N, C-alpha and C positions, 0 to 999 in steps of 0.2 A: 524511839532509836537514842541515843546518851552522846552527848557532844564534848571535845574538851573544851577546859578552858579557853582557849582561844578562838574555836568557832564558833562559841555564844557568846565570846567579845565580838566578832564581829556581826553574829546575829542580828543583834540589843543595838550594837552603835548605826549599822546599818542603819533602823528597824525607828531607831529613835532621831536619822537626820530624815528622813523622809518625815513625819511627822512632824519633825522643826521648822520644817518645807512648805506643810497643810495638807499630807492625806491625813485621809477621815481616819478614825481609829473606826481598831473590826474591832474595841470589845466596848461596850458601856464604862468612861472615864470613872473610878471610885472617888469617892469624896481625900478631897485635900492633898491629888496630884492633878498639878502643873507644869511639870517636864515632861518635854518628853520621852529625855529616856529613861527617867521611873517606867511612864507610858509603856514604853516598851520594853522595860525589862518586867511587867506585869503584866504584856503579850504572850510572851517568851514562856516565863510561867502556867500562863491557864492555856498554852500553848498555838494560837492562830496568826505565827507572824508565815505566808506563806514564801521562805523562804528556804529550799533545799540543798546541802551542802553535799556534793556528787568528791566518793571516795576512790 
């Protein structure tokens, strides 16, 4: 599914907030990444974030 830049920002932001509050990562954390936002971006690019946009 193709997301608009607004949908993508909302999904990544929501997931980063979850990670910042202690949610377990859905992937093995790549070396050099300690920022929740960066980890959320990697999870998004791999397509593992369980957030759905209803249109």
